[in-house]
N, C-alpha and C positions, 0 to 999 in steps of 0.2 A: 788742162788736167795733165800732170806729168805722171809717167808710168816707168817703172824700172825694176831690174833684178837686183837683189841685195844679198851679198855674201859676207859672212862673218868668219874670220880666220884667226885662230890663235894657235901657234905652233906648240908642240910639247916635245919631250925628249926623243920620241920615236917618229913623229910625223910632221912633215912640213905642210901645214894647211894653207899657207900663203901660196905655195907652188900649186897645190890642188886647186885653189881658187883661180889662179891664173889659167890653168888648163880648162876649168869650167867656163871662164870668161871667153877664152879663145873659141870654145865650142858654141857659145851663145852668139858671138860676133860673126862666126862663120855661117851659122844657120839663120840668124835673125839680126842682120847687120845694122838695123836702125834701133835696136834695143839698147837702152842705157844700162850699164852695169856699175854698181857701187861695191867697193870692198871696205869693210871695217876691220881694223886690226891694230894691235899695238906692237906688232913685230916688224922687222925690217922688210921692205918691199924692194927688191932689186930694180934698177932702172929699166932693165929689159922687160919687166913684167908690167910696169906702170902704164904703158901704152894701151893695154887691153881694158883698162878701167876708165870710166868717165869721171868717177869720184873715188878718192881714197880718203877715208875718215879714220882718225885715231879714236879708239874706244876711250871715252872720257871717264873720269872719276876713278873710284877704287876698282881694282881688278877683282871681280867677284869669283874668278876662277883660279886664283893664285895657287891653291892647294889641290887642284884637280888635275888628273892625268887627261881626262876627256873634257876639254874646256868648253862647256856649253852654258855656263851660268850667266855670261854676259849677253846671251840672246835676249834677255828681258829688256835690254837697252835698244833693240832694233827699232821698235815702234817710234821712239823719240829721235833716233839717228837718221832714219831714212829721209833722203832729200826729195822723195816722190810723194805725190798725192795717193797713188796706188802702187803697192809694192808686192812683189813676189819674192819670198825668201827661199833660197835653195841651199842645200848642203854643199860644201865645197867639193865633195867627191861626185857631184852630178856632171854628167856629160850630156849636153843637149844635141840630139842628132837630127832634128827636123824643126820646121817652123812651129813656134809655140804661140804665135800671135792670137790664136783662137782662145787661149787661156783667159785673156782679158775679158772677152765677151762672156765666157762661162762664169767667171768669178765676180762679175759686176753685180750679181744679185745677192752677194754676201758682204757683210761688214768684215768678217774674219772667217777664214777657211783653213782647216788643217787637213 
């Protein structure tokens, strides 16, 4: 059973969500070093950021957020994109400051939890 954290990042004119996702991934790797982190984006990911992600996936198909300033419409694709059997989706502006491994035990009784 594979488990991992999934981040979706699409930049807009004012916010670099890929950079936010990198900072989130750094915080996850620092506090939970054995946790896999996946980034889904259709934006450029600088080489210096790539080492913090176990997987980087291009968002496939039509961009459902083309005309949005706050690009969240492609979140509907996460379920199909995740490489994990169990996935925790975090917003890119999340900073993980402690061990979150207990979340997996807490969430195992749910099929879907918001």
